[in-house]
Backbone as JSON, one array per atom type, in Angstrom:
{
  "sequence": "AALLLSGAMGGPKKVGNGFKYHQYQIVGRHAPTAEEPSPQLYRMKMWSTDAVRARSKFWYFMSMLTKVKKANGQIIACNEIFEEDPTTVSTYGVWVRYISRSGEHNMYKEYRDTSLNGAVESMYDEMGSRHRVRFPQIQIIKTAIIPDERVKRVNSLQYMEEGLKFPLVQQKMRAPNKSMRTLYKGRRPNLCM",
  "N": [[18.79, -28.07, 5.31], [15.85, -30.65, 5.56], [12.98, -30.34, 3.11], [9.17, -31.39, 4.03], [7.47, -33.44, 2.12], [3.96, -34.44, 0.7], [3.3, -37.48, 0.85], [2.5, -39.93, -2.01], [1.01, -41.6, -0.9], [-0.71, -40.1, 0.88], [1.26, -39.86, 3.59], [4.26, -38.37, 5.25], [7.56, -38.09, 3.58], [10.73, -38.14, 2.45], [12.87, -35.54, 1.76], [16.07, -34.78, 0.65], [18.57, -34.85, 2.8], [18.11, -35.25, 4.88], [16.12, -36.11, 7.84], [13.23, -37.9, 7.89], [11.53, -38.25, 10.66], [11.35, -36.55, 14.04], [13.09, -35.7, 16.48], [10.99, -34.58, 19.79], [10.79, -32.47, 22.59], [8.16, -32.18, 24.83], [6.39, -30.32, 27.08], [3.64, -29.9, 29.45], [0.7, -29.18, 30.79], [-2.3, -29.23, 33.11], [-4.9, -27.01, 32.36], [-4.5, -23.59, 34.91], [-6.73, -23.88, 38.11], [-8.79, -21.85, 39.88], [-8.72, -23.81, 43.01], [-6.39, -24.85, 42.32], [-3.75, -23.52, 41.58], [-1.28, -23.65, 40.38], [-0.75, -26.31, 38.94], [0.45, -29.89, 38.35], [3.34, -30.49, 36.3], [3.88, -32.49, 33.39], [6.15, -33.94, 31.41], [7.32, -34.69, 28.04], [8.73, -36.84, 25.73], [9.2, -37.16, 22.33], [8.88, -39.11, 19.15], [7.99, -37.19, 15.79], [6.57, -35.54, 12.77], [6.51, -33.51, 12.48], [6.26, -30.28, 14.76], [3.31, -29.7, 14.93], [2.47, -32.07, 15.32], [3.61, -33.69, 17.23], [2.93, -31.88, 19.14], [-0.05, -33.02, 19.18], [-0.13, -35.98, 19.62], [0.97, -35.62, 22.08], [-1.31, -34.36, 23.64], [-2.41, -37.26, 23.34], [-1.48, -39.32, 24.8], [-1.67, -37.71, 27.5], [-4.17, -37.49, 27.99], [-4.67, -40.31, 28.12], [-2.76, -41.48, 30.45], [-3.49, -39.43, 31.96], [-5.82, -37.11, 33.8], [-6.18, -35.28, 31.38], [-7.33, -33.39, 28.85], [-6.64, -31.72, 26.03], [-8.63, -29.74, 25.64], [-8.9, -28.78, 28.63], [-6.16, -28.14, 29.44], [-2.52, -27.03, 29.23], [0.04, -26.28, 26.74], [3.52, -25.66, 27.58], [5.59, -25.65, 26.8], [7.33, -26.37, 23.73], [9.89, -28.5, 22.2], [12.35, -29.0, 19.58], [14.9, -31.81, 19.97], [17.89, -31.89, 19.26], [21.09, -33.91, 17.59], [24.06, -34.53, 19.76], [26.26, -34.85, 18.82], [26.68, -35.39, 15.87], [28.06, -37.43, 13.73], [29.66, -39.67, 14.99], [29.1, -42.52, 14.91], [26.82, -45.04, 16.46], [25.61, -47.36, 18.59], [21.96, -48.13, 18.87], [19.53, -48.15, 21.62], [16.18, -49.3, 20.91], [12.92, -49.46, 22.71], [9.52, -51.11, 22.22], [6.41, -50.44, 21.85], [3.75, -52.01, 19.97], [0.91, -52.57, 18.2], [-0.08, -55.18, 16.71], [-2.49, -57.1, 14.45], [-3.56, -58.83, 15.49], [-2.98, -58.68, 18.32], [-1.55, -57.13, 21.41], [1.73, -56.2, 21.9], [5.64, -56.2, 22.87], [8.54, -54.52, 22.42], [11.93, -55.05, 21.67], [14.64, -53.25, 19.8], [17.7, -52.74, 17.98], [19.81, -50.39, 16.94], [22.38, -49.2, 14.19], [23.75, -46.29, 13.73], [24.21, -42.22, 12.86], [22.57, -41.17, 14.19], [20.01, -40.24, 16.59], [17.42, -39.66, 15.62], [18.07, -41.44, 13.11], [18.27, -43.82, 13.41], [15.44, -44.27, 14.74], [14.38, -43.58, 12.65], [15.0, -45.64, 11.05], [13.65, -48.0, 12.62], [11.06, -46.99, 12.56], [10.47, -48.22, 9.26], [11.52, -50.51, 9.33], [9.69, -51.39, 10.94], [7.29, -51.04, 9.4], [7.64, -53.27, 7.33], [8.52, -55.16, 7.94], [6.49, -56.07, 9.78], [4.27, -55.05, 9.33], [2.98, -52.7, 10.2], [1.82, -49.59, 11.32], [2.34, -46.11, 11.49], [1.22, -45.0, 13.48], [0.02, -46.89, 14.97], [2.4, -47.75, 16.54], [4.45, -46.89, 19.3], [7.04, -45.79, 20.95], [8.28, -46.61, 23.92], [10.77, -46.31, 25.16], [14.71, -45.09, 24.71], [17.65, -45.73, 23.92], [21.34, -44.92, 24.03], [23.24, -47.68, 23.51], [26.12, -49.37, 25.04], [29.37, -51.04, 23.79], [29.58, -53.83, 25.01], [27.51, -54.07, 26.12], [25.7, -54.8, 23.87], [22.8, -56.99, 22.13], [22.45, -58.03, 19.78], [22.52, -59.5, 16.83], [23.02, -58.56, 14.06], [23.93, -55.95, 14.91], [25.97, -57.25, 16.43], [28.36, -57.79, 14.92], [29.51, -56.11, 14.04], [31.2, -55.05, 16.45], [33.6, -56.67, 16.13], [36.74, -57.23, 17.02], [39.99, -55.05, 15.12], [37.87, -54.49, 12.52], [37.34, -54.35, 8.85], [36.79, -52.19, 6.16], [37.17, -52.88, 3.18], [38.63, -51.04, 0.61], [37.14, -51.38, -2.03], [37.27, -51.63, -6.06], [39.04, -49.51, -7.04], [40.17, -47.4, -8.96], [43.04, -46.53, -11.6], [44.45, -43.31, -11.81], [44.76, -41.21, -14.26], [48.07, -39.85, -14.85], [48.32, -36.89, -15.78], [46.46, -34.14, -17.3], [47.07, -34.31, -20.23], [47.29, -37.41, -20.51], [44.8, -38.03, -20.16], [42.19, -39.5, -21.5], [38.43, -40.35, -23.53], [38.06, -42.78, -24.02], [38.97, -46.05, -23.14], [41.58, -47.87, -24.5], [41.78, -50.58, -22.98], [39.91, -52.89, -20.62], [40.06, -51.49, -17.3], [42.1, -51.73, -14.6], [40.88, -53.38, -11.7], [41.68, -54.05, -9.21], [43.78, -53.79, -7.63]],
  "CA": [[17.38, -28.16, 6.27], [15.36, -30.92, 4.58], [11.99, -30.09, 2.82], [8.6, -32.65, 3.98], [6.33, -32.64, 0.73], [3.49, -35.65, 1.24], [3.7, -38.67, -0.58], [1.5, -40.81, -3.08], [-0.36, -42.14, 0.14], [-0.81, -39.09, 2.09], [2.26, -39.56, 4.47], [4.86, -37.88, 4.75], [8.3, -38.76, 2.81], [12.4, -37.55, 3.09], [13.41, -34.54, 0.8], [17.08, -34.07, 1.01], [19.54, -35.65, 3.61], [17.21, -34.6, 6.45], [15.4, -36.9, 8.5], [11.41, -38.03, 8.22], [11.17, -37.87, 11.71], [12.15, -34.92, 14.78], [12.65, -36.15, 18.35], [10.39, -33.03, 20.37], [10.04, -32.31, 23.65], [7.11, -31.54, 24.74], [6.14, -30.18, 28.5], [2.46, -28.69, 29.31], [-0.16, -29.0, 32.42], [-3.4, -29.29, 33.49], [-4.79, -25.92, 33.2], [-4.94, -23.3, 36.19], [-8.2, -23.27, 38.35], [-8.93, -21.48, 41.52], [-8.54, -24.97, 43.54], [-5.51, -25.54, 41.88], [-3.67, -22.52, 41.09], [0.11, -24.22, 39.54], [-0.79, -27.69, 38.4], [1.96, -30.64, 37.78], [4.01, -30.57, 35.21], [4.07, -33.33, 32.44], [7.38, -34.0, 30.34], [7.36, -36.11, 27.08], [10.15, -36.92, 24.47], [8.21, -37.86, 20.82], [9.06, -38.58, 18.08], [6.79, -36.95, 14.92], [7.14, -35.54, 11.39], [6.31, -32.03, 12.65], [5.61, -29.76, 16.03], [1.83, -29.88, 15.6], [1.67, -33.82, 15.57], [3.97, -34.03, 18.35], [1.71, -31.67, 20.29], [-0.87, -33.99, 19.04], [0.37, -36.51, 20.5], [1.49, -35.56, 23.39], [-2.24, -35.12, 23.99], [-3.19, -38.04, 22.9], [-1.15, -39.66, 25.64], [-1.97, -37.35, 28.28], [-5.76, -38.22, 28.49], [-4.51, -41.76, 28.19], [-1.97, -41.57, 31.36], [-3.99, -38.7, 33.07], [-7.54, -36.57, 33.09], [-6.05, -33.46, 31.21], [-7.14, -33.39, 27.75], [-6.34, -30.2, 25.05], [-10.08, -28.59, 26.1], [-8.75, -28.22, 29.44], [-4.59, -28.07, 29.61], [-1.89, -26.01, 28.28], [1.26, -26.53, 26.4], [3.99, -25.04, 28.07], [7.23, -25.49, 25.67], [7.72, -27.35, 22.51], [11.58, -27.99, 21.52], [13.19, -30.04, 19.17], [16.3, -31.98, 20.46], [19.05, -31.69, 18.18], [21.72, -34.76, 18.45], [25.36, -33.41, 19.8], [27.28, -35.57, 17.98], [25.55, -36.38, 14.36], [29.13, -37.54, 13.03], [29.78, -40.66, 15.67], [28.24, -44.17, 14.71], [26.49, -45.22, 17.61], [24.36, -48.38, 18.69], [21.1, -47.29, 19.35], [18.64, -48.97, 21.34], [14.79, -48.99, 21.34], [11.5, -50.67, 23.15], [8.58, -50.08, 21.28], [5.33, -51.3, 21.62], [2.7, -51.78, 19.17], [-0.29, -52.68, 18.7], [-0.99, -55.92, 15.41], [-3.77, -58.05, 14.19], [-3.36, -60.19, 16.67], [-2.89, -58.23, 19.77], [-0.42, -55.99, 21.6], [3.24, -56.54, 21.61], [6.84, -55.46, 23.55], [9.46, -55.62, 21.06], [13.56, -54.22, 21.65], [15.47, -53.21, 18.14], [19.25, -52.32, 17.91], [20.09, -50.26, 14.76], [23.89, -48.68, 13.81], [23.03, -44.73, 13.39], [25.0, -41.89, 13.77], [21.79, -39.95, 15.21], [18.72, -41.44, 17.44], [16.47, -40.06, 14.32], [18.04, -41.97, 11.9], [17.63, -45.25, 14.27], [14.51, -44.47, 14.68], [13.71, -43.87, 11.25], [15.09, -47.22, 10.64], [12.63, -48.02, 13.2], [9.63, -47.16, 11.68], [10.69, -48.79, 8.26], [11.31, -51.7, 9.85], [8.45, -52.3, 11.24], [5.99, -51.18, 8.75], [8.25, -53.73, 6.41], [8.5, -57.07, 8.83], [5.58, -56.39, 10.92], [2.82, -54.28, 8.53], [2.56, -51.91, 11.47], [1.69, -48.36, 10.78], [2.78, -45.4, 12.49], [0.12, -44.36, 14.48], [0.3, -48.23, 16.36], [3.6, -47.89, 17.47], [4.48, -46.12, 20.43], [8.35, -46.01, 21.74], [8.53, -46.3, 25.54], [12.61, -45.82, 25.53], [15.68, -44.6, 23.69], [19.08, -45.27, 25.13], [22.81, -46.07, 23.53], [24.2, -49.25, 24.24], [27.92, -49.83, 25.1], [29.4, -52.39, 22.85], [29.86, -54.61, 25.88], [25.62, -54.45, 26.49], [25.21, -55.84, 22.44], [22.71, -58.11, 22.03], [21.65, -58.31, 18.19], [24.07, -60.63, 16.16], [23.62, -57.65, 13.02], [24.84, -55.47, 15.6], [27.3, -57.66, 17.14], [29.51, -58.11, 13.51], [30.58, -54.59, 13.66], [31.91, -55.01, 17.56], [35.05, -57.65, 16.56], [38.2, -56.59, 17.25], [40.3, -55.38, 13.69], [37.28, -54.81, 12.01], [38.34, -53.32, 7.7], [35.87, -52.18, 5.58], [38.44, -52.33, 2.03], [38.69, -50.21, -0.02], [37.16, -52.11, -3.82], [37.1, -50.77, -7.16], [39.92, -48.57, -6.99], [40.77, -47.05, -10.58], [44.01, -45.8, -11.91], [44.07, -41.99, -12.63], [45.5, -40.49, -15.2], [49.16, -38.4, -13.54], [48.28, -35.51, -16.16], [45.61, -34.23, -18.57], [47.06, -34.48, -21.72], [47.08, -38.86, -20.58], [43.65, -38.81, -20.39], [41.52, -39.78, -22.92], [37.72, -40.24, -22.87], [37.94, -44.35, -24.6], [40.65, -46.33, -23.03], [41.77, -49.49, -25.11], [41.82, -51.68, -22.18], [39.6, -52.69, -19.26], [40.63, -50.56, -15.98], [42.86, -53.57, -13.5], [40.68, -53.58, -10.66], [42.79, -55.42, -8.58], [45.05, -52.99, -6.68]],
  "C": [[16.77, -29.36, 4.67], [14.22, -30.4, 4.59], [10.61, -31.5, 3.53], [7.33, -32.47, 2.94], [5.09, -34.21, 1.19], [3.44, -36.19, 0.0], [2.21, -39.01, -1.22], [0.45, -40.96, -1.53], [-0.86, -41.08, 1.14], [1.03, -38.66, 3.24], [3.52, -38.88, 3.99], [6.31, -38.23, 4.27], [9.5, -37.4, 3.2], [12.5, -36.78, 1.89], [15.21, -34.31, 0.93], [17.95, -35.44, 2.19], [18.87, -35.61, 4.75], [16.52, -35.95, 7.33], [13.59, -36.87, 8.03], [11.06, -37.76, 9.61], [12.34, -37.29, 13.04], [11.76, -35.39, 15.77], [12.0, -34.67, 19.11], [10.38, -33.48, 22.28], [8.97, -31.7, 24.34], [6.43, -31.48, 26.53], [4.64, -29.87, 28.71], [1.5, -29.54, 30.68], [-1.41, -29.01, 32.16], [-3.79, -27.54, 33.59], [-5.46, -25.34, 34.46], [-6.07, -22.85, 36.5], [-7.59, -22.64, 39.76], [-8.16, -22.41, 42.69], [-7.02, -25.25, 43.33], [-4.81, -24.6, 41.19], [-2.03, -23.34, 39.93], [0.5, -26.14, 39.78], [0.6, -28.55, 38.05], [2.25, -30.77, 36.57], [4.31, -32.07, 34.17], [5.25, -33.38, 31.36], [7.42, -35.14, 29.55], [7.76, -35.9, 26.05], [9.21, -37.87, 23.19], [8.8, -37.96, 19.74], [7.68, -38.31, 16.68], [7.98, -36.14, 13.69], [7.25, -34.17, 11.21], [5.68, -31.72, 13.91], [4.06, -29.86, 16.15], [1.53, -31.58, 15.51], [2.21, -34.18, 16.07], [3.19, -33.71, 19.35], [0.7, -32.64, 20.35], [-1.05, -34.71, 20.17], [0.68, -36.8, 21.72], [-0.41, -35.24, 23.87], [-3.18, -36.23, 24.3], [-2.85, -39.19, 24.06], [-1.19, -39.34, 27.0], [-3.19, -37.59, 28.46], [-5.37, -39.68, 28.79], [-4.15, -42.11, 30.02], [-2.92, -40.59, 32.56], [-5.65, -38.09, 33.19], [-6.9, -35.42, 32.54], [-6.21, -33.91, 29.58], [-6.96, -31.77, 26.81], [-7.45, -29.31, 25.57], [-9.13, -27.88, 27.3], [-7.09, -28.54, 30.43], [-4.14, -27.36, 28.53], [-1.01, -26.93, 27.7], [2.07, -25.33, 27.18], [5.41, -24.77, 27.16], [6.69, -26.73, 24.66], [8.83, -27.23, 22.15], [11.68, -28.69, 20.84], [14.36, -30.25, 19.79], [16.82, -32.46, 19.83], [20.2, -33.16, 18.89], [23.03, -34.05, 18.66], [26.09, -33.81, 19.06], [27.06, -36.22, 16.69], [26.64, -37.3, 13.3], [29.75, -39.04, 13.68], [28.86, -41.45, 15.43], [28.3, -44.76, 16.2], [25.68, -46.41, 17.75], [23.13, -47.93, 19.75], [19.86, -48.35, 19.98], [17.0, -48.62, 21.66], [13.87, -50.05, 21.0], [10.49, -49.51, 22.86], [7.29, -50.81, 21.98], [4.08, -51.02, 20.85], [1.91, -52.43, 18.95], [-0.99, -53.74, 16.89], [-1.9, -56.38, 15.26], [-4.03, -58.64, 15.11], [-3.43, -59.34, 17.95], [-1.88, -56.97, 19.61], [1.0, -56.87, 21.57], [4.42, -55.82, 21.8], [7.65, -55.85, 22.53], [11.09, -54.29, 22.17], [14.56, -54.51, 20.37], [16.4, -52.87, 19.14], [19.15, -52.02, 16.73], [21.2, -49.4, 15.8], [23.07, -47.68, 12.74], [24.46, -43.69, 14.18], [23.83, -41.01, 14.4], [20.52, -40.82, 15.66], [17.49, -40.96, 16.3], [16.95, -40.78, 13.08], [17.57, -43.43, 12.06], [16.16, -45.43, 14.26], [13.63, -44.22, 13.48], [13.9, -45.3, 10.25], [14.24, -48.12, 11.23], [11.15, -48.32, 12.72], [9.42, -47.99, 9.99], [10.28, -49.77, 8.3], [10.11, -52.25, 9.99], [7.52, -51.77, 10.64], [6.07, -52.51, 7.32], [7.89, -55.03, 6.68], [7.29, -57.25, 9.66], [4.3, -55.8, 10.37], [2.43, -53.63, 9.68], [2.57, -50.52, 11.2], [1.93, -47.82, 11.91], [1.86, -45.18, 13.44], [-0.25, -45.82, 16.04], [1.17, -48.51, 16.4], [3.95, -46.86, 18.18], [5.72, -46.5, 20.95], [8.44, -45.65, 22.91], [9.87, -45.96, 25.64], [13.35, -45.93, 24.37], [17.46, -44.54, 24.24], [20.38, -45.86, 23.78], [23.2, -46.77, 24.14], [25.24, -49.7, 24.13], [27.79, -50.54, 24.18], [29.22, -53.18, 23.89], [27.93, -55.18, 25.73], [24.69, -54.96, 24.91], [24.56, -56.16, 22.53], [21.98, -58.93, 20.79], [22.42, -58.8, 17.21], [24.09, -59.67, 14.8], [24.18, -56.49, 13.95], [26.3, -56.01, 16.72], [28.77, -58.03, 15.72], [29.99, -56.93, 13.52], [31.16, -54.23, 15.43], [33.27, -55.89, 17.35], [35.65, -56.47, 15.49], [38.79, -56.44, 15.73], [39.22, -55.59, 12.82], [37.69, -53.41, 10.78], [37.24, -53.09, 7.37], [37.47, -51.43, 4.4], [37.78, -51.93, 1.19], [37.98, -51.06, -2.01], [36.91, -50.89, -4.69], [38.0, -49.74, -7.2], [40.26, -48.79, -8.51], [42.22, -46.51, -10.45], [44.22, -44.43, -12.63], [44.9, -41.95, -13.58], [46.56, -39.43, -14.52], [48.95, -37.0, -14.03], [47.46, -35.17, -16.77], [45.75, -34.21, -19.84], [47.33, -36.18, -21.55], [45.67, -38.97, -20.97], [42.45, -38.87, -21.36], [39.52, -40.21, -22.27], [37.23, -41.98, -22.92], [39.12, -45.04, -24.1], [40.45, -47.56, -24.1], [42.0, -50.54, -24.31], [41.01, -51.71, -21.27], [40.71, -52.22, -18.16], [40.75, -52.25, -15.18], [42.19, -52.88, -12.31], [40.97, -53.93, -9.04], [43.66, -54.78, -7.61], [45.27, -53.16, -5.55]]
}
């Protein structure tokens, strides 16, 4: 369980091995009235640092898409979504809409990661560094796990090669027993084994 602390510029920062952004599923609707006792439910998935900000983001999109705002609406459920298998590397596709200094743009990005939260965090970091886009100006439209035959980006394609190997470099010979182990060696270690 990672802790979130406030960073120097007021934003969240990652502590430990947890993720800065978490995926939430929020279900909400217009508050029931006499003429509409069971209003239509709306469900959204979004990334945020915590559940409070996720609910705030939900009402932001609800006010844009429907005539429902926080004052006349209610949230039915707010659940965090966790990864089923966070140990397998996958290629994640992220469809994004963002506002830059010159206008609104759509973008598709691919990331190799063990979880969707890690891929989304990489996307936020990359958009901030390459495009100078802050967190509030980015809207994630869709995310998906991309199969190997549908990968488009060169950065992801280099991992799809047949027979790809990651050699172990800088292997040092260890002393077979404790009596031969010394703090200082008389010669440099041979790292080419």
